[in-house]
MIKETI-953247 format. One record per residue: residue in one letter; x, y, z of N, C-alpha, C in turn. Coordinates in steps of 0.1 Angstrom, whole numbers, padded with zeros to 4 digits, always signed. Last residue first. Layout:
<rs>
AXYZXYZXYZ
...
</rs>
This chain:
<rs>
M+0871+1651+1336+0857+1651+1342+0849+1641+1334
K+0903+1637+1340+0893+1642+1331+0879+1641+1338
K+0928+1648+1363+0918+1638+1359+0908+1644+1350
S+0961+1659+1355+0947+1662+1360+0938+1651+1355
H+0994+1655+1369+0984+1653+1358+0970+1655+1364
R+1028+1663+1373+1014+1664+1378+1005+1662+1366
T+1057+1642+1375+1049+1652+1367+1035+1651+1372
F+1088+1635+1390+1074+1634+1390+1068+1645+1381
F+1115+1640+1389+1111+1626+1390+1096+1625+1387
N+1121+1667+1391+1119+1662+1377+1115+1647+1377
R+1124+1673+1417+1112+1677+1411+1110+1671+1397
R+1150+1664+1422+1139+1656+1427+1126+1660+1421
T+1176+1673+1417+1166+1671+1405+1154+1664+1409
F+1189+1673+1440+1189+1686+1432+1179+1685+1421
V+1186+1647+1449+1181+1658+1457+1179+1670+1449
I+1199+1632+1429+1185+1630+1431+1179+1642+1439
W+1225+1642+1432+1218+1644+1419+1203+1643+1421
M+1231+1631+1457+1231+1646+1455+1223+1649+1442
I+1230+1604+1450+1220+1609+1460+1219+1625+1459
I+1252+1603+1433+1239+1600+1428+1228+1605+1437
L+1273+1609+1451+1270+1618+1439+1256+1615+1434
I+1271+1587+1469+1269+1601+1474+1265+1611+1462
C+1277+1566+1451+1264+1567+1458+1261+1581+1463
G+1304+1572+1445+1294+1572+1435+1280+1573+1440
I+1316+1570+1470+1316+1583+1463+1305+1583+1453
I+1311+1543+1475+1306+1553+1485+1305+1567+1478
Y+1324+1530+1454+1309+1528+1456+1304+1539+1465
M+1350+1538+1458+1343+1542+1446+1328+1541+1447
E+1355+1525+1483+1355+1540+1482+1348+1545+1469
I+1354+1499+1474+1344+1503+1483+1343+1518+1483
V+1377+1500+1458+1365+1497+1451+1353+1501+1461
R+1396+1504+1478+1394+1514+1468+1381+1512+1460
S+1395+1480+1493+1391+1493+1499+1389+1504+1489
E+1405+1462+1474+1391+1461+1478+1386+1474+1485
E+1425+1472+1447+1423+1470+1462+1409+1470+1465
P+1429+1455+1416+1423+1466+1424+1422+1463+1439
I+1462+1439+1415+1448+1441+1411+1441+1451+1419
F+1496+1443+1406+1486+1444+1416+1472+1445+1409
C+1522+1424+1395+1511+1431+1390+1500+1431+1401
K+1557+1424+1395+1545+1421+1402+1534+1430+1397
S+1580+1407+1372+1574+1420+1378+1561+1416+1385
F+1611+1392+1362+1597+1392+1367+1593+1406+1372
S+1631+1373+1340+1628+1386+1347+1614+1386+1351
Y+1657+1349+1331+1643+1353+1334+1642+1367+1340
S+1676+1325+1312+1674+1338+1320+1659+1340+1322
T+1678+1302+1298+1689+1306+1306+1687+1318+1314
G+1654+1297+1284+1661+1286+1290+1672+1290+1299
T+1634+1325+1295+1640+1317+1285+1647+1305+1292
I+1606+1344+1305+1615+1334+1308+1621+1328+1295
T+1589+1368+1323+1594+1365+1310+1606+1356+1312
M+1561+1369+1345+1575+1365+1343+1578+1362+1328
M+1542+1383+1370+1544+1382+1355+1558+1379+1352
I+1523+1374+1398+1537+1376+1392+1536+1374+1377
F+1497+1393+1414+1502+1381+1407+1516+1384+1401
S+1479+1403+1443+1487+1405+1432+1491+1392+1425
P+1457+1421+1466+1462+1409+1460+1471+1413+1447
N+1452+1439+1490+1459+1443+1478+1465+1430+1471
N+1440+1429+1513+1433+1440+1506+1439+1443+1492
R+1437+1393+1517+1445+1406+1518+1437+1417+1509
N+1419+1373+1518+1431+1371+1525+1440+1384+1526
R+1398+1380+1502+1395+1375+1515+1407+1374+1524
W+1407+1387+1478+1404+1398+1487+1402+1393+1501
S+1432+1365+1466+1419+1367+1470+1418+1379+1480
F+1457+1356+1460+1450+1363+1449+1436+1367+1453
S+1485+1359+1483+1471+1354+1480+1465+1362+1469
P+1518+1364+1469+1507+1366+1478+1494+1360+1474
V+1546+1342+1464+1535+1350+1458+1523+1352+1467
S+1580+1344+1470+1567+1340+1476+1556+1349+1470
I+1607+1335+1453+1597+1345+1453+1584+1338+1459
E+1641+1329+1458+1628+1324+1460+1618+1336+1460
P+1674+1323+1444+1663+1332+1448+1650+1324+1449
T+1704+1310+1453+1691+1306+1447+1680+1314+1452
K+1726+1321+1467+1726+1319+1452+1713+1316+1446
E+1728+1320+1494+1734+1331+1487+1735+1330+1472
N+1711+1301+1504+1726+1297+1502+1733+1308+1494
H+1685+1319+1490+1689+1307+1497+1704+1303+1494
L+1670+1349+1493+1681+1342+1486+1685+1331+1495
V+1636+1361+1488+1647+1357+1497+1658+1350+1488
Y+1608+1381+1488+1619+1377+1480+1631+1374+1489
C+1572+1380+1492+1586+1380+1498+1596+1376+1487
G+1538+1387+1501+1549+1387+1492+1563+1386+1499
H+1515+1364+1518+1523+1377+1517+1534+1375+1507
H+1505+1339+1521+1495+1350+1517+1502+1364+1516
T+1520+1317+1524+1520+1327+1535+1510+1338+1533
H+1515+1301+1500+1511+1297+1513+1510+1308+1524
G+1540+1299+1475+1528+1306+1480+1527+1305+1495
S+1568+1301+1453+1560+1294+1463+1548+1303+1467
V+1596+1293+1432+1584+1302+1434+1574+1294+1442
V+1630+1295+1427+1619+1289+1434+1608+1298+1435
L+1656+1291+1403+1646+1300+1409+1635+1291+1416
R+1672+1272+1394+1677+1285+1393+1668+1295+1400
P+1676+1241+1414+1668+1251+1406+1675+1264+1404
Q+1684+1214+1421+1693+1225+1417+1686+1235+1408
I+1672+1191+1430+1666+1198+1418+1676+1208+1412
Y+1688+1182+1451+1683+1173+1441+1678+1180+1428
S+1693+1206+1467+1704+1197+1462+1700+1188+1450
L+1669+1217+1472+1679+1225+1465+1690+1216+1459
L+1657+1195+1485+1651+1200+1473+1661+1208+1465
K+1674+1193+1508+1672+1182+1499+1667+1187+1485
D+1670+1217+1521+1683+1214+1516+1682+1203+1505
S+1642+1214+1527+1647+1225+1519+1660+1222+1513
S+1643+1192+1544+1636+1190+1531+1641+1202+1522
K+1657+1203+1566+1662+1191+1559+1656+1190+1545
K+1640+1224+1573+1654+1227+1568+1660+1215+1561
S+1607+1218+1561+1617+1217+1571+1631+1221+1565
V+1586+1243+1545+1591+1230+1546+1603+1230+1556
T+1566+1265+1565+1576+1263+1555+1579+1248+1555
D+1545+1262+1583+1546+1275+1576+1556+1274+1564
W+1549+1235+1587+1535+1241+1589+1535+1254+1581
T+1574+1227+1585+1564+1217+1580+1550+1222+1582
P+1584+1250+1611+1587+1241+1599+1577+1230+1598
K+1569+1280+1618+1569+1266+1623+1572+1257+1611
F+1585+1311+1621+1578+1301+1613+1580+1288+1620
K+1583+1337+1645+1590+1326+1639+1581+1316+1632
I+1574+1370+1636+1570+1358+1643+1577+1346+1637
Y+1579+1392+1622+1590+1387+1630+1586+1375+1638
K+1555+1399+1609+1566+1395+1601+1578+1389+1609
T+1534+1409+1624+1535+1394+1623+1548+1390+1616
E+1535+1436+1626+1532+1429+1638+1533+1414+1637
A+1540+1445+1599+1551+1446+1609+1548+1438+1622
P+1526+1422+1575+1526+1434+1583+1536+1433+1594
A+1544+1408+1547+1537+1406+1560+1537+1419+1568
A+1543+1428+1517+1550+1419+1527+1541+1418+1539
D+1534+1445+1498+1526+1433+1500+1533+1423+1510
V+1551+1465+1497+1538+1469+1502+1529+1456+1504
G+1584+1454+1509+1574+1458+1499+1560+1459+1505
Q+1603+1426+1522+1600+1440+1520+1589+1442+1510
C+1615+1402+1545+1606+1405+1533+1603+1420+1533
E+1629+1395+1567+1637+1401+1556+1628+1405+1544
A+1609+1382+1583+1616+1395+1588+1623+1402+1576
D+1594+1360+1582+1593+1370+1571+1600+1383+1573
S+1615+1333+1594+1604+1342+1595+1603+1351+1582
T+1633+1313+1587+1629+1315+1601+1617+1323+1603
R+1627+1291+1560+1632+1304+1564+1626+1306+1578
F+1626+1266+1536+1628+1269+1550+1634+1284+1551
L+1604+1274+1508+1616+1267+1514+1618+1273+1528
P+1568+1276+1512+1581+1282+1509+1592+1272+1514
Y+1544+1254+1498+1551+1259+1510+1564+1266+1505
H+1539+1248+1470+1530+1256+1478+1538+1262+1490
Q+1563+1251+1442+1556+1244+1453+1548+1253+1461
L+1586+1248+1416+1573+1254+1420+1567+1245+1431
L+1617+1257+1403+1610+1248+1413+1597+1255+1417
I+1630+1256+1371+1623+1265+1381+1615+1256+1390
P+1661+1240+1361+1647+1242+1362+1643+1253+1371
A+1687+1246+1338+1683+1245+1352+1668+1248+1353
V+1691+1226+1308+1688+1239+1315+1685+1237+1329
N+1692+1209+1283+1702+1211+1293+1701+1225+1299
P+1660+1193+1278+1670+1203+1275+1680+1205+1286
L+1659+1157+1281+1654+1170+1284+1664+1180+1280
N+1650+1124+1271+1661+1135+1271+1654+1149+1272
E+1635+1101+1293+1634+1110+1281+1644+1121+1282
Y+1654+1074+1306+1647+1087+1307+1646+1094+1294
N+1670+1052+1304+1656+1050+1308+1648+1063+1308
N+1696+1059+1300+1689+1054+1289+1674+1052+1291
C+1706+1066+1324+1701+1077+1316+1693+1072+1304
L+1717+1044+1335+1703+1047+1339+1697+1058+1330
Q+1743+1045+1326+1734+1035+1320+1719+1038+1323
E+1753+1065+1343+1753+1067+1328+1743+1058+1321
G+1751+1053+1369+1744+1065+1365+1742+1067+1350
G+1756+1030+1384+1753+1029+1370+1746+1041+1364
K+1742+1044+1414+1750+1033+1408+1746+1031+1393
R+1740+1079+1417+1733+1066+1416+1742+1056+1409
G+1752+1103+1416+1749+1098+1429+1743+1084+1429
T+1737+1114+1386+1747+1117+1396+1742+1111+1410
A+1732+1100+1359+1724+1101+1371+1732+1102+1383
T+1749+1119+1333+1748+1108+1343+1739+1111+1354
G+1749+1142+1319+1752+1130+1312+1752+1118+1321
F+1742+1167+1330+1756+1162+1332+1759+1149+1325
R+1716+1173+1321+1726+1184+1323+1740+1179+1324
S+1702+1149+1317+1702+1159+1307+1713+1170+1309
C+1708+1136+1341+1712+1130+1329+1712+1140+1317
N+1697+1153+1360+1711+1152+1359+1716+1146+1346
L+1669+1149+1354+1675+1163+1352+1690+1162+1351
Q+1667+1122+1362+1664+1126+1348+1670+1140+1345
S+1674+1124+1389+1682+1116+1380+1680+1120+1365
S+1653+1140+1398+1666+1144+1400+1676+1137+1390
V+1631+1122+1394+1632+1135+1387+1646+1141+1387
E+1639+1101+1411+1637+1099+1397+1638+1112+1389
V+1638+1114+1436+1650+1108+1432+1650+1106+1416
L+1611+1122+1437+1621+1132+1437+1635+1127+1432
R+1598+1097+1438+1596+1106+1426+1607+1117+1425
F+1605+1089+1464+1609+1081+1452+1609+1090+1439
A+1593+1110+1479+1608+1108+1480+1613+1100+1468
A+1566+1106+1472+1573+1118+1469+1588+1117+1469
D+1562+1080+1484+1560+1082+1469+1567+1095+1465
T+1566+1087+1510+1575+1077+1504+1574+1078+1489
C+1545+1105+1515+1559+1110+1516+1569+1100+1509
M+1523+1089+1512+1524+1100+1504+1539+1105+1503
S+1527+1070+1532+1527+1065+1518+1529+1077+1509
C+1552+1079+1557+1538+1079+1552+1538+1076+1537
Q+1576+1080+1570+1573+1068+1562+1559+1068+1557
D+1590+1113+1566+1586+1102+1574+1582+1091+1565
N+1595+1138+1553+1606+1128+1556+1602+1118+1566
E+1577+1156+1543+1578+1155+1558+1589+1146+1562
M+1566+1166+1519+1581+1167+1522+1583+1166+1537
A+1540+1167+1512+1546+1154+1513+1561+1154+1517
V+1535+1193+1509+1529+1187+1520+1535+1173+1523
S+1546+1199+1484+1554+1202+1496+1548+1197+1509
N+1548+1184+1456+1538+1184+1466+1545+1186+1479
V+1562+1203+1430+1564+1194+1441+1553+1195+1451
T+1573+1207+1396+1563+1210+1406+1564+1199+1417
V+1597+1222+1377+1595+1210+1386+1585+1214+1396
F+1601+1232+1344+1596+1235+1357+1594+1222+1364
L+1622+1243+1317+1618+1233+1326+1612+1238+1339
I+1618+1251+1283+1620+1257+1296+1614+1247+1307
N+1611+1242+1258+1624+1239+1263+1628+1246+1276
K+1584+1249+1258+1594+1257+1250+1608+1255+1254
I+1580+1233+1287+1573+1242+1278+1584+1251+1271
N+1578+1206+1307+1587+1212+1297+1578+1220+1287
I+1577+1197+1340+1569+1203+1329+1579+1210+1320
I+1579+1170+1362+1586+1178+1353+1577+1183+1342
N+1567+1165+1395+1565+1165+1381+1575+1174+1374
V+1557+1147+1423+1568+1155+1418+1567+1154+1402
S+1532+1136+1428+1539+1143+1439+1550+1152+1434
S+1512+1145+1398+1517+1135+1408+1525+1143+1418
I+1482+1153+1380+1496+1156+1385+1500+1145+1394
D+1455+1159+1370+1465+1151+1363+1479+1154+1367
F+1435+1170+1385+1444+1179+1378+1456+1172+1371
A+1422+1148+1396+1414+1159+1390+1423+1168+1382
Q+1443+1132+1405+1435+1127+1394+1427+1139+1387
D+1451+1147+1427+1461+1144+1416+1453+1140+1404
F+1428+1147+1444+1433+1160+1438+1442+1157+1426
R+1426+1120+1449+1415+1127+1443+1419+1140+1437
E+1450+1114+1462+1447+1108+1448+1436+1115+1442
V+1446+1128+1486+1458+1131+1477+1455+1126+1463
L+1424+1116+1497+1424+1130+1494+1435+1134+1484
D+1433+1089+1499+1421+1092+1491+1421+1107+1487
R+1454+1090+1518+1457+1087+1504+1445+1091+1495
N+1450+1120+1538+1451+1106+1536+1452+1103+1521
T+1458+1146+1562+1454+1141+1549+1455+1126+1549
H+1467+1155+1587+1452+1153+1585+1449+1146+1572
Y+1493+1159+1589+1487+1151+1600+1473+1148+1597
H+1498+1176+1567+1503+1162+1567+1496+1153+1577
F+1467+1193+1560+1481+1193+1564+1485+1178+1565
G+1447+1189+1530+1449+1189+1544+1464+1189+1548
I+1443+1193+1503+1443+1179+1508+1444+1178+1523
D+1440+1220+1501+1434+1212+1490+1433+1197+1495
H+1454+1232+1520+1439+1234+1521+1432+1225+1510
N+1480+1227+1512+1475+1221+1524+1460+1222+1526
G+1481+1223+1476+1484+1230+1489+1477+1223+1501
V+1496+1213+1445+1487+1211+1456+1491+1218+1469
V+1498+1233+1416+1505+1225+1426+1495+1223+1437
V+1488+1234+1381+1486+1237+1395+1495+1228+1403
H+1487+1251+1350+1492+1240+1358+1491+1244+1372
T+1472+1258+1319+1472+1260+1333+1477+1248+1341
Q+1477+1273+1287+1479+1262+1296+1478+1266+1311
G+1459+1282+1257+1465+1285+1270+1467+1272+1278
N+1447+1276+1234+1461+1276+1233+1468+1279+1247
V+1419+1279+1238+1424+1266+1235+1440+1265+1235
G+1418+1302+1267+1415+1297+1254+1421+1284+1251
Q+1409+1294+1301+1417+1300+1291+1412+1296+1277
R+1395+1300+1334+1394+1294+1321+1403+1301+1311
F+1391+1304+1361+1404+1305+1355+1405+1298+1342
M+1364+1299+1365+1370+1312+1369+1383+1314+1362
K+1361+1272+1357+1353+1283+1350+1360+1297+1353
R+1378+1259+1374+1381+1258+1360+1373+1269+1352
F+1365+1264+1398+1379+1269+1396+1382+1269+1381
R+1341+1251+1395+1341+1265+1396+1355+1271+1394
A+1350+1224+1393+1343+1230+1382+1343+1245+1383
V+1361+1222+1419+1370+1221+1408+1363+1227+1395
T+1337+1223+1433+1347+1234+1435+1357+1234+1424
A+1324+1200+1425+1318+1213+1422+1328+1224+1424
Q+1342+1181+1435+1340+1182+1420+1334+1195+1417
F+1338+1185+1463+1351+1187+1456+1350+1189+1441
E+1312+1178+1466+1316+1192+1469+1329+1195+1462
K+1314+1151+1460+1305+1159+1452+1309+1174+1454
D+1331+1141+1479+1335+1141+1465+1327+1150+1457
S+1332+1166+1506+1328+1153+1500+1332+1153+1485
S+1359+1184+1522+1348+1183+1511+1345+1168+1508
W+1379+1188+1539+1367+1184+1545+1356+1180+1534
K+1401+1196+1524+1403+1185+1533+1390+1180+1539
G+1391+1218+1509+1393+1205+1502+1395+1193+1512
E+1384+1244+1515+1379+1233+1523+1380+1219+1517
D+1394+1262+1497+1396+1265+1512+1393+1252+1520
M+1414+1256+1468+1402+1256+1475+1404+1258+1490
L+1440+1259+1460+1429+1263+1451+1416+1265+1458
D+1465+1257+1473+1453+1262+1480+1443+1267+1470
G+1489+1264+1446+1483+1257+1457+1472+1264+1465
L+1497+1282+1425+1506+1276+1435+1500+1271+1448
V+1492+1280+1392+1485+1283+1404+1492+1275+1415
F+1505+1294+1362+1507+1284+1373+1500+1289+1386
V+1498+1296+1328+1495+1301+1341+1498+1290+1351
V+1513+1305+1297+1510+1295+1307+1507+1302+1320
D+1514+1326+1279+1516+1312+1274+1511+1302+1284
P+1490+1353+1283+1502+1345+1288+1502+1331+1281
S+1476+1378+1274+1477+1365+1267+1489+1357+1271
F+1471+1404+1284+1485+1400+1283+1486+1386+1276
L+1444+1412+1285+1454+1422+1283+1467+1416+1279
T+1430+1388+1290+1427+1396+1278+1438+1406+1275
L+1441+1381+1314+1442+1372+1303+1440+1379+1290
A+1434+1401+1331+1448+1399+1328+1450+1391+1316
S+1406+1397+1330+1411+1409+1326+1426+1408+1322
Q+1405+1371+1342+1401+1373+1329+1405+1386+1322
F+1415+1378+1368+1422+1369+1360+1418+1370+1345
S+1396+1397+1377+1410+1400+1377+1417+1391+1367
R+1372+1382+1375+1373+1394+1367+1388+1398+1367
E+1378+1361+1394+1375+1358+1380+1377+1370+1371
M+1381+1375+1418+1392+1367+1412+1390+1364+1397
Q+1356+1388+1421+1368+1396+1421+1379+1388+1414
W+1339+1365+1422+1338+1375+1411+1350+1383+1410
E+1349+1355+1446+1350+1347+1434+1348+1356+1421
R+1341+1374+1465+1356+1371+1463+1358+1363+1449
R+1313+1374+1462+1321+1386+1460+1335+1383+1457
L+1305+1348+1469+1301+1354+1456+1311+1366+1452
K+1315+1346+1495+1319+1337+1485+1317+1343+1471
D+1300+1366+1507+1315+1366+1508+1321+1358+1497
F+1275+1357+1504+1279+1369+1497+1294+1370+1497
W+1275+1334+1520+1273+1332+1506+1277+1345+1498
H+1303+1335+1543+1289+1337+1540+1288+1336+1525
G+1326+1311+1557+1322+1322+1550+1308+1323+1547
N+1328+1275+1555+1334+1288+1559+1329+1299+1551
R+1313+1254+1544+1315+1256+1558+1319+1270+1562
T+1311+1249+1517+1298+1251+1524+1300+1254+1539
G+1339+1267+1504+1329+1256+1502+1316+1259+1510
L+1358+1291+1485+1350+1287+1496+1341+1275+1493
L+1390+1290+1472+1376+1290+1468+1368+1284+1480
H+1418+1300+1474+1409+1296+1485+1394+1297+1482
P+1439+1310+1459+1426+1316+1457+1416+1312+1468
D+1469+1308+1462+1460+1308+1473+1447+1315+1469
S+1486+1325+1435+1485+1316+1446+1473+1318+1455
L+1501+1328+1402+1492+1333+1413+1491+1322+1423
F+1520+1337+1375+1520+1329+1387+1511+1336+1397
I+1523+1336+1340+1517+1342+1352+1517+1332+1363
A+1548+1338+1314+1541+1330+1324+1535+1339+1335
H+1560+1336+1283+1554+1345+1292+1545+1337+1302
L+1591+1326+1269+1579+1321+1275+1573+1332+1284
T+1610+1325+1240+1606+1332+1252+1592+1328+1256
P+1637+1305+1226+1622+1308+1227+1619+1315+1240
E+1668+1320+1217+1660+1311+1226+1646+1315+1226
D+1685+1334+1202+1674+1328+1195+1666+1319+1204
S+1702+1364+1210+1697+1351+1215+1685+1346+1207
V+1731+1382+1210+1719+1379+1202+1715+1365+1207
A+1748+1410+1225+1744+1396+1225+1731+1393+1217
G+1751+1437+1226+1757+1430+1215+1754+1415+1214
R+1749+1437+1261+1750+1445+1248+1757+1437+1238
D+1729+1411+1275+1742+1418+1274+1743+1425+1260
V+1696+1417+1285+1705+1410+1276+1718+1418+1275
T+1669+1412+1305+1682+1419+1305+1692+1411+1296
L+1636+1412+1293+1648+1404+1297+1661+1413+1296
P+1609+1431+1306+1619+1428+1295+1631+1420+1301
P+1578+1420+1318+1591+1425+1321+1601+1422+1310
W+1547+1430+1305+1557+1419+1306+1570+1425+1309
S+1529+1452+1327+1534+1448+1314+1544+1437+1316
C+1502+1472+1342+1513+1462+1342+1518+1459+1328
R+1481+1488+1339+1493+1495+1342+1505+1485+1342
A+1459+1472+1335+1466+1477+1323+1479+1484+1326
I+1449+1468+1361+1458+1458+1356+1465+1462+1343
V+1432+1492+1362+1443+1489+1372+1453+1480+1366
V+1414+1489+1341+1422+1501+1343+1434+1499+1352
Y+1403+1463+1344+1411+1466+1332+1420+1479+1334
Y+1390+1467+1368+1400+1457+1367+1409+1459+1355
V+1371+1487+1363+1382+1490+1372+1393+1480+1371
L+1351+1476+1347+1361+1485+1341+1373+1487+1350
Y+1336+1459+1367+1342+1455+1354+1354+1463+1350
E+1326+1470+1390+1326+1455+1389+1332+1450+1376
C+1327+1497+1388+1332+1491+1400+1334+1476+1399
A+1315+1504+1363+1328+1509+1367+1335+1501+1378
L+1290+1491+1365+1299+1488+1354+1314+1492+1358
L+1279+1505+1387+1282+1490+1388+1292+1486+1377
L+1277+1530+1376+1285+1528+1388+1289+1513+1389
L+1260+1525+1354+1274+1530+1352+1283+1528+1364
L+1237+1519+1369+1243+1509+1360+1258+1512+1357
V+1231+1544+1380+1234+1532+1389+1241+1521+1381
L+1227+1559+1357+1238+1562+1366+1241+1551+1375
S+1204+1546+1347+1217+1546+1339+1229+1549+1348
S+1185+1553+1366+1189+1539+1364+1202+1537+1357
F+1184+1581+1362+1188+1575+1374+1193+1561+1373
K+1173+1580+1335+1186+1586+1338+1192+1581+1351
L+1149+1568+1341+1159+1561+1333+1173+1567+1334
F+1136+1589+1354+1139+1576+1361+1149+1568+1354
H+1133+1607+1334+1142+1610+1345+1146+1598+1353
K+1115+1593+1318+1128+1597+1313+1138+1600+1323
W+1093+1590+1336+1101+1578+1332+1114+1582+1326
N+1081+1604+1362+1087+1608+1350+1097+1598+1345
L+1051+1591+1377+1066+1590+1376+1070+1595+1362
I+1025+1614+1386+1030+1602+1379+1045+1603+1378
M+1001+1627+1409+1015+1627+1403+1018+1614+1396
S+0978+1625+1423+0978+1634+1412+0992+1635+1405
S+0982+1608+1443+0974+1603+1432+0974+1612+1420
P+1017+1610+1453+1003+1613+1454+0995+1609+1442
L+1040+1583+1457+1035+1593+1449+1020+1597+1453
L+1050+1562+1471+1053+1575+1477+1046+1586+1469
L+1043+1540+1456+1037+1541+1469+1039+1555+1475
K+1060+1544+1434+1045+1546+1432+1038+1547+1446
F+1085+1538+1443+1082+1552+1439+1067+1554+1439
W+1082+1511+1448+1085+1520+1459+1081+1534+1456
G+1078+1502+1422+1067+1500+1431+1069+1509+1443
V+1104+1506+1412+1093+1514+1406+1081+1513+1416
M+1118+1487+1428+1121+1501+1429+1110+1510+1424
</rs>
């Protein structure tokens, strides 16, 4: 930039460095505002939702503060431009780190599609993407991060294979169905890509694990592995869990025909929300949905995949929250869920991060103001000097 100024200067003029430093400071302030401060300003409007407690009731249950986000879709080498990749990943990292600083959650759940090209990635590319994910969504020593697998991580059912599934499971130390116990609050994570009900090895393993997890939950809640022969005796094989209903976490939503009943500023746009969903592609099948609800008996379901927000009620009793994509690449107004949870109750709120269009507007307005300042103060950029004889 300095060289550009020198080319335009007559030989009798020199650059006024003090004024040039003022110009540089304005540019840096604009970058600081648009690439750093805006995340804190917008996300600071959010807060942990309070639990609704009956008047006069006193509870000594431990409280858990959890953040749920979904579909970061970290790009690989095939899709998108390098600047697209840089821009989106900076946006997600700054959003997450700002939220972490402001709210200090006990645990973070990422609901699948951590990467965009996991089904195509070589082992080297996969490990590089995992390393970037861990850097972007890093926490302190006391923070916990748990993930579920999505179709872009291992491929859709028709595309995936054992190697892709095992590679992801080993990288994040998970299996097809898991129980997570944090402060005596239970979460069940499920590989929803494996909920196909056919005889593929991934699906067979998931079906077996689902039965085992269901039995362990039933032993803790009812004292017997309901529906299995020798149910009470089987309970001796399982670790005792708190007697609470779990929260089910998976990538695909449970079965619903479309997003027609979804409302809110982050719901699917009107032109797509009435399009019928394809089971096992957009949601799990009706059979798998009923099976999960029956086996797990969750008090709440949290999912991702559609990139849009939604709140639905299954069988008139079990709520499901679909979490929108966390990336600007998939929507202009990403968000995440903040949830306050105890063993018997929960409350949640949605926290929006800066809209990409607003940040672009900030850049445009800032650049216009800087250009106007340059025009009105252009004489101050240069000073005339005389040569000595």
